[in-house]
PDB file as gemmi writes it, atoms N, CA and C in Angstrom:
CRYST1    1.000    1.000    1.000  90.00  90.00  90.00 P 1                      
ATOM      1  N   MET A   1      28.309 145.845 135.611  1.00  0.00           N  
ATOM      2  CA  MET A   1      28.838 147.125 135.707  1.00  0.00           C  
ATOM      3  C   MET A   1      30.541 146.917 135.200  1.00  0.00           C  
ATOM      4  N   CYS A   2      30.905 147.700 134.392  1.00  0.00           N  
ATOM      5  CA  CYS A   2      32.195 147.704 133.875  1.00  0.00           C  
ATOM      6  C   CYS A   2      32.971 148.954 134.308  1.00  0.00           C  
ATOM      7  N   VAL A   3      34.264 148.852 134.423  1.00  0.00           N  
ATOM      8  CA  VAL A   3      35.042 149.816 134.555  1.00  0.00           C  
ATOM      9  C   VAL A   3      36.022 149.951 133.778  1.00  0.00           C  
ATOM     10  N   ALA A   4      36.258 151.170 133.049  1.00  0.00           N  
ATOM     11  CA  ALA A   4      37.183 151.446 132.245  1.00  0.00           C  
ATOM     12  C   ALA A   4      38.122 152.538 132.480  1.00  0.00           C  
ATOM     13  N   PHE A   5      39.620 152.104 132.456  1.00  0.00           N  
ATOM     14  CA  PHE A   5      40.454 153.269 132.870  1.00  0.00           C  
ATOM     15  C   PHE A   5      41.157 153.894 131.877  1.00  0.00           C  
ATOM     16  N   PRO A   6      41.596 155.128 131.650  1.00  0.00           N  
ATOM     17  CA  PRO A   6      42.059 155.799 130.471  1.00  0.00           C  
ATOM     18  C   PRO A   6      43.641 155.653 130.695  1.00  0.00           C  
ATOM     19  N   GLY A   7      44.117 155.419 129.412  1.00  0.00           N  
ATOM     20  CA  GLY A   7      45.574 155.455 129.225  1.00  0.00           C  
ATOM     21  C   GLY A   7      46.033 156.068 128.058  1.00  0.00           C  
ATOM     22  N   LYS A   8      47.198 156.370 127.865  1.00  0.00           N  
ATOM     23  CA  LYS A   8      47.707 157.194 126.559  1.00  0.00           C  
ATOM     24  C   LYS A   8      48.491 156.265 125.829  1.00  0.00           C  
ATOM     25  N   ILE A   9      48.128 156.259 124.543  1.00  0.00           N  
ATOM     26  CA  ILE A   9      48.854 155.484 123.450  1.00  0.00           C  
ATOM     27  C   ILE A   9      50.224 155.789 123.409  1.00  0.00           C  
ATOM     28  N   LEU A  10      51.225 154.809 123.516  1.00  0.00           N  
ATOM     29  CA  LEU A  10      52.588 155.141 123.283  1.00  0.00           C  
ATOM     30  C   LEU A  10      53.204 154.645 121.800  1.00  0.00           C  
ATOM     31  N   GLU A  11      52.542 153.625 121.406  1.00  0.00           N  
ATOM     32  CA  GLU A  11      52.833 153.137 120.033  1.00  0.00           C  
ATOM     33  C   GLU A  11      51.943 152.255 119.543  1.00  0.00           C  
ATOM     34  N   ILE A  12      51.884 152.045 118.288  1.00  0.00           N  
ATOM     35  CA  ILE A  12      50.752 151.285 117.775  1.00  0.00           C  
ATOM     36  C   ILE A  12      51.626 150.225 116.619  1.00  0.00           C  
ATOM     37  N   THR A  13      51.509 149.089 116.685  1.00  0.00           N  
ATOM     38  CA  THR A  13      51.631 147.976 115.839  1.00  0.00           C  
ATOM     39  C   THR A  13      50.410 147.245 115.383  1.00  0.00           C  
ATOM     40  N   GLY A  14      50.326 147.270 114.012  1.00  0.00           N  
ATOM     41  CA  GLY A  14      48.996 146.721 113.638  1.00  0.00           C  
ATOM     42  C   GLY A  14      47.851 147.063 114.276  1.00  0.00           C  
ATOM     43  N   GLY A  15      47.042 146.172 114.721  1.00  0.00           N  
ATOM     44  CA  GLY A  15      45.686 146.590 115.472  1.00  0.00           C  
ATOM     45  C   GLY A  15      46.047 146.791 117.119  1.00  0.00           C  
ATOM     46  N   ARG A  16      47.146 146.638 117.380  1.00  0.00           N  
ATOM     47  CA  ARG A  16      47.559 146.690 118.858  1.00  0.00           C  
ATOM     48  C   ARG A  16      48.027 147.966 119.391  1.00  0.00           C  
ATOM     49  N   ALA A  17      47.955 148.428 120.601  1.00  0.00           N  
ATOM     50  CA  ALA A  17      48.470 149.471 120.988  1.00  0.00           C  
ATOM     51  C   ALA A  17      49.327 149.148 122.203  1.00  0.00           C  
ATOM     52  N   ARG A  18      50.757 150.005 122.570  1.00  0.00           N  
ATOM     53  CA  ARG A  18      51.268 149.960 123.878  1.00  0.00           C  
ATOM     54  C   ARG A  18      50.507 151.249 124.626  1.00  0.00           C  
ATOM     55  N   VAL A  19      50.011 151.019 125.666  1.00  0.00           N  
ATOM     56  CA  VAL A  19      49.346 151.959 126.494  1.00  0.00           C  
ATOM     57  C   VAL A  19      49.846 152.262 127.723  1.00  0.00           C  
ATOM     58  N   ASP A  20      49.885 153.478 128.281  1.00  0.00           N  
ATOM     59  CA  ASP A  20      50.672 153.751 129.392  1.00  0.00           C  
ATOM     60  C   ASP A  20      49.367 154.385 130.454  1.00  0.00           C  
ATOM     61  N   PHE A  21      49.306 153.453 131.601  1.00  0.00           N  
ATOM     62  CA  PHE A  21      48.111 153.652 132.745  1.00  0.00           C  
ATOM     63  C   PHE A  21      48.965 154.042 133.658  1.00  0.00           C  
ATOM     64  N   ALA A  22      49.356 155.559 133.810  1.00  0.00           N  
ATOM     65  CA  ALA A  22      50.068 155.883 135.068  1.00  0.00           C  
ATOM     66  C   ALA A  22      51.252 155.176 135.424  1.00  0.00           C  
ATOM     67  N   GLY A  23      52.170 155.009 134.175  1.00  0.00           N  
ATOM     68  CA  GLY A  23      53.176 154.183 134.710  1.00  0.00           C  
ATOM     69  C   GLY A  23      53.250 152.802 134.507  1.00  0.00           C  
ATOM     70  N   THR A  24      51.953 152.110 134.327  1.00  0.00           N  
ATOM     71  CA  THR A  24      51.973 150.748 133.858  1.00  0.00           C  
ATOM     72  C   THR A  24      51.609 150.488 132.515  1.00  0.00           C  
ATOM     73  N   LEU A  25      52.429 149.852 131.903  1.00  0.00           N  
ATOM     74  CA  LEU A  25      52.130 149.507 130.502  1.00  0.00           C  
ATOM     75  C   LEU A  25      51.432 148.245 129.888  1.00  0.00           C  
ATOM     76  N   ALA A  26      50.558 148.669 129.226  1.00  0.00           N  
ATOM     77  CA  ALA A  26      49.715 147.214 128.531  1.00  0.00           C  
ATOM     78  C   ALA A  26      49.539 147.110 127.285  1.00  0.00           C  
ATOM     79  N   ASP A  27      49.452 145.982 126.623  1.00  0.00           N  
ATOM     80  CA  ASP A  27      49.159 145.905 125.324  1.00  0.00           C  
ATOM     81  C   ASP A  27      47.565 145.636 125.049  1.00  0.00           C  
ATOM     82  N   VAL A  28      46.890 146.523 124.384  1.00  0.00           N  
ATOM     83  CA  VAL A  28      45.457 146.823 123.996  1.00  0.00           C  
ATOM     84  C   VAL A  28      45.310 146.401 122.826  1.00  0.00           C  
ATOM     85  N   SER A  29      43.977 145.877 122.521  1.00  0.00           N  
ATOM     86  CA  SER A  29      43.263 145.715 121.167  1.00  0.00           C  
ATOM     87  C   SER A  29      42.739 147.246 120.536  1.00  0.00           C  
ATOM     88  N   LEU A  30      43.042 147.509 119.552  1.00  0.00           N  
ATOM     89  CA  LEU A  30      42.496 148.993 119.128  1.00  0.00           C  
ATOM     90  C   LEU A  30      41.235 148.410 117.905  1.00  0.00           C  
ATOM     91  N   ALA A  31      40.697 147.320 117.871  1.00  0.00           N  
ATOM     92  CA  ALA A  31      39.784 146.905 117.048  1.00  0.00           C  
ATOM     93  C   ALA A  31      38.603 147.808 116.923  1.00  0.00           C  
ATOM     94  N   MET A  32      38.095 148.375 118.043  1.00  0.00           N  
ATOM     95  CA  MET A  32      36.826 149.033 118.271  1.00  0.00           C  
ATOM     96  C   MET A  32      37.075 150.781 118.043  1.00  0.00           C  
ATOM     97  N   VAL A  33      38.214 151.189 118.081  1.00  0.00           N  
ATOM     98  CA  VAL A  33      38.311 152.583 118.010  1.00  0.00           C  
ATOM     99  C   VAL A  33      39.306 153.245 116.847  1.00  0.00           C  
ATOM    100  N   ASP A  34      39.296 153.985 116.719  1.00  0.00           N  
ATOM    101  CA  ASP A  34      40.246 154.654 115.652  1.00  0.00           C  
ATOM    102  C   ASP A  34      41.154 155.746 116.253  1.00  0.00           C  
ATOM    103  N   ALA A  35      42.358 155.429 116.684  1.00  0.00           N  
ATOM    104  CA  ALA A  35      42.830 156.213 117.613  1.00  0.00           C  
ATOM    105  C   ALA A  35      44.646 156.109 116.920  1.00  0.00           C  
ATOM    106  N   ARG A  36      45.351 157.088 117.541  1.00  0.00           N  
ATOM    107  CA  ARG A  36      46.704 157.290 117.081  1.00  0.00           C  
ATOM    108  C   ARG A  36      47.570 157.487 118.210  1.00  0.00           C  
ATOM    109  N   VAL A  37      49.024 157.419 118.116  1.00  0.00           N  
ATOM    110  CA  VAL A  37      49.796 157.669 118.957  1.00  0.00           C  
ATOM    111  C   VAL A  37      49.894 158.968 119.784  1.00  0.00           C  
ATOM    112  N   GLY A  38      49.577 159.027 121.156  1.00  0.00           N  
ATOM    113  CA  GLY A  38      49.568 160.211 121.812  1.00  0.00           C  
ATOM    114  C   GLY A  38      48.052 160.535 122.328  1.00  0.00           C  
ATOM    115  N   ASP A  39      47.072 159.863 121.552  1.00  0.00           N  
ATOM    116  CA  ASP A  39      45.714 159.898 122.053  1.00  0.00           C  
ATOM    117  C   ASP A  39      45.329 159.090 123.183  1.00  0.00           C  
ATOM    118  N   TYR A  40      44.268 159.520 124.000  1.00  0.00           N  
ATOM    119  CA  TYR A  40      43.855 158.716 125.343  1.00  0.00           C  
ATOM    120  C   TYR A  40      42.794 157.789 124.854  1.00  0.00           C  
ATOM    121  N   VAL A  41      42.905 156.590 125.528  1.00  0.00           N  
ATOM    122  CA  VAL A  41      41.668 155.636 125.117  1.00  0.00           C  
ATOM    123  C   VAL A  41      41.079 155.214 126.568  1.00  0.00           C  
ATOM    124  N   LEU A  42      39.853 155.001 126.552  1.00  0.00           N  
ATOM    125  CA  LEU A  42      39.321 154.013 127.698  1.00  0.00           C  
ATOM    126  C   LEU A  42      39.531 152.705 127.453  1.00  0.00           C  
ATOM    127  N   VAL A  43      39.945 151.785 128.564  1.00  0.00           N  
ATOM    128  CA  VAL A  43      40.129 150.465 128.000  1.00  0.00           C  
ATOM    129  C   VAL A  43      39.551 149.683 128.943  1.00  0.00           C  
ATOM    130  N   HIS A  44      38.968 148.486 128.506  1.00  0.00           N  
ATOM    131  CA  HIS A  44      38.131 147.574 129.520  1.00  0.00           C  
ATOM    132  C   HIS A  44      38.536 145.977 128.898  1.00  0.00           C  
ATOM    133  N   ALA A  45      39.029 145.385 129.691  1.00  0.00           N  
ATOM    134  CA  ALA A  45      39.353 143.986 129.110  1.00  0.00           C  
ATOM    135  C   ALA A  45      40.200 143.704 128.101  1.00  0.00           C  
ATOM    136  N   GLY A  46      41.262 144.681 128.133  1.00  0.00           N  
ATOM    137  CA  GLY A  46      42.333 144.670 127.153  1.00  0.00           C  
ATOM    138  C   GLY A  46      41.813 145.173 125.898  1.00  0.00           C  
ATOM    139  N   MET A  47      40.827 146.123 125.761  1.00  0.00           N  
ATOM    140  CA  MET A  47      40.363 146.531 124.604  1.00  0.00           C  
ATOM    141  C   MET A  47      39.962 147.792 124.583  1.00  0.00           C  
ATOM    142  N   ALA A  48      40.567 148.989 123.608  1.00  0.00           N  
ATOM    143  CA  ALA A  48      40.194 150.293 123.927  1.00  0.00           C  
ATOM    144  C   ALA A  48      38.636 150.309 123.283  1.00  0.00           C  
ATOM    145  N   ILE A  49      37.708 151.091 124.350  1.00  0.00           N  
ATOM    146  CA  ILE A  49      36.447 151.200 123.793  1.00  0.00           C  
ATOM    147  C   ILE A  49      36.038 152.505 123.413  1.00  0.00           C  
ATOM    148  N   GLN A  50      36.861 153.283 123.763  1.00  0.00           N  
ATOM    149  CA  GLN A  50      36.514 154.873 123.264  1.00  0.00           C  
ATOM    150  C   GLN A  50      37.906 155.794 123.327  1.00  0.00           C  
ATOM    151  N   ALA A  51      38.053 156.443 122.344  1.00  0.00           N  
ATOM    152  CA  ALA A  51      39.046 157.524 122.540  1.00  0.00           C  
ATOM    153  C   ALA A  51      38.662 158.808 123.256  1.00  0.00           C  
ATOM    154  N   MET A  52      39.480 159.645 123.693  1.00  0.00           N  
ATOM    155  CA  MET A  52      38.942 160.847 124.460  1.00  0.00           C  
ATOM    156  C   MET A  52      40.093 161.692 124.577  1.00  0.00           C  
ATOM    157  N   GLY A  53      39.886 163.049 124.803  1.00  0.00           N  
ATOM    158  CA  GLY A  53      40.909 164.221 124.873  1.00  0.00           C  
ATOM    159  C   GLY A  53      41.740 163.970 126.146  1.00  0.00           C  
ATOM    160  N   VAL A  54      42.659 164.796 126.239  1.00  0.00           N  
ATOM    161  CA  VAL A  54      43.573 164.555 127.527  1.00  0.00           C  
ATOM    162  C   VAL A  54      42.646 165.321 128.964  1.00  0.00           C  
ATOM    163  N   ASP A  55      42.167 166.277 128.486  1.00  0.00           N  
ATOM    164  CA  ASP A  55      41.410 166.755 129.634  1.00  0.00           C  
ATOM    165  C   ASP A  55      40.295 165.832 130.321  1.00  0.00           C  
ATOM    166  N   GLU A  56      39.571 165.162 129.573  1.00  0.00           N  
ATOM    167  CA  GLU A  56      38.522 164.199 130.055  1.00  0.00           C  
ATOM    168  C   GLU A  56      39.439 162.955 130.790  1.00  0.00           C  
ATOM    169  N   ALA A  57      40.593 162.471 129.869  1.00  0.00           N  
ATOM    170  CA  ALA A  57      41.330 161.603 130.471  1.00  0.00           C  
ATOM    171  C   ALA A  57      41.914 161.852 131.943  1.00  0.00           C  
ATOM    172  N   GLU A  58      42.279 163.126 132.179  1.00  0.00           N  
ATOM    173  CA  GLU A  58      42.812 163.405 133.291  1.00  0.00           C  
ATOM    174  C   GLU A  58      41.847 163.594 134.496  1.00  0.00           C  
ATOM    175  N   SER A  59      40.524 163.984 133.915  1.00  0.00           N  
ATOM    176  CA  SER A  59      39.510 164.260 134.986  1.00  0.00           C  
ATOM    177  C   SER A  59      39.003 162.797 135.391  1.00  0.00           C  
ATOM    178  N   LEU A  60      39.048 161.733 134.577  1.00  0.00           N  
ATOM    179  CA  LEU A  60      38.730 160.683 134.775  1.00  0.00           C  
ATOM    180  C   LEU A  60      39.636 159.847 135.750  1.00  0.00           C  
ATOM    181  N   ALA A  61      40.893 160.075 135.513  1.00  0.00           N  
ATOM    182  CA  ALA A  61      41.999 159.502 136.477  1.00  0.00           C  
ATOM    183  C   ALA A  61      42.009 159.996 137.653  1.00  0.00           C  
ATOM    184  N   ASP A  62      41.576 161.470 137.775  1.00  0.00           N  
ATOM    185  CA  ASP A  62      41.621 161.742 139.047  1.00  0.00           C  
ATOM    186  C   ASP A  62      40.379 161.404 140.126  1.00  0.00           C  
ATOM    187  N   LEU A  63      39.232 161.099 139.362  1.00  0.00           N  
ATOM    188  CA  LEU A  63      38.058 160.554 139.949  1.00  0.00           C  
ATOM    189  C   LEU A  63      38.604 158.977 140.360  1.00  0.00           C  
ATOM    190  N   PHE A  64      39.104 158.305 139.676  1.00  0.00           N  
ATOM    191  CA  PHE A  64      39.702 157.135 140.311  1.00  0.00           C  
ATOM    192  C   PHE A  64      40.513 157.282 141.462  1.00  0.00           C  
ATOM    193  N   ALA A  65      41.474 158.187 141.429  1.00  0.00           N  
ATOM    194  CA  ALA A  65      42.243 158.336 142.679  1.00  0.00           C  
ATOM    195  C   ALA A  65      41.541 158.911 143.745  1.00  0.00           C  
ATOM    196  N   GLU A  66      40.742 159.827 143.643  1.00  0.00           N  
ATOM    197  CA  GLU A  66      39.986 160.092 144.783  1.00  0.00           C  
ATOM    198  C   GLU A  66      39.144 158.934 145.324  1.00  0.00           C  
ATOM    199  N   ALA A  67      38.614 157.959 144.494  1.00  0.00           N  
ATOM    200  CA  ALA A  67      37.802 156.743 145.027  1.00  0.00           C  
ATOM    201  C   ALA A  67      38.757 155.735 145.810  1.00  0.00           C  
ATOM    202  N   GLU A  68      39.868 155.854 145.363  1.00  0.00           N  
ATOM    203  CA  GLU A  68      40.883 154.839 145.896  1.00  0.00           C  
ATOM    204  C   GLU A  68      41.225 155.444 147.177  1.00  0.00           C  
ATOM    205  N   ALA A  69      41.336 156.700 147.111  1.00  0.00           N  
ATOM    206  CA  ALA A  69      41.746 157.228 148.446  1.00  0.00           C  
ATOM    207  C   ALA A  69      40.605 157.199 149.521  1.00  0.00           C  
ATOM    208  N   ALA A  70      39.505 157.382 149.112  1.00  0.00           N  
ATOM    209  CA  ALA A  70      38.432 157.161 150.008  1.00  0.00           C  
ATOM    210  C   ALA A  70      38.008 155.929 150.607  1.00  0.00           C  
ATOM    211  N   ALA A  71      38.339 154.860 149.849  1.00  0.00           N  
ATOM    212  CA  ALA A  71      38.360 153.501 150.143  1.00  0.00           C  
ATOM    213  C   ALA A  71      39.371 153.285 151.256  1.00  0.00           C  
ATOM    214  N   HIS A  72      40.676 153.870 151.405  1.00  0.00           N  
ATOM    215  CA  HIS A  72      41.426 153.485 152.201  1.00  0.00           C  
ATOM    216  C   HIS A  72      41.460 154.370 153.448  1.00  0.00           C  
ATOM    217  N   GLU A  73      40.531 155.123 153.712  1.00  0.00           N  
ATOM    218  CA  GLU A  73      40.277 155.861 154.701  1.00  0.00           C  
ATOM    219  C   GLU A  73      39.572 155.078 155.903  1.00  0.00           C  
TER     220      GLU A  73                                                      
END                                                                             
């Protein structure tokens, strides 16, 4: 099983993007997706694997937050 977390693309240089994951920035490969600055992408192991809309990204981020909160109860 893999877990991919959504992040927002802040800038793109070549085939790599600077992505914001709720305040944590990471350098991500865009080799598998066609995405632009401002798009949201699902990222696994340093590679964007899917582009998605803002509503879907926010919904997924909320699910991760709920799972984390439940794990600490």
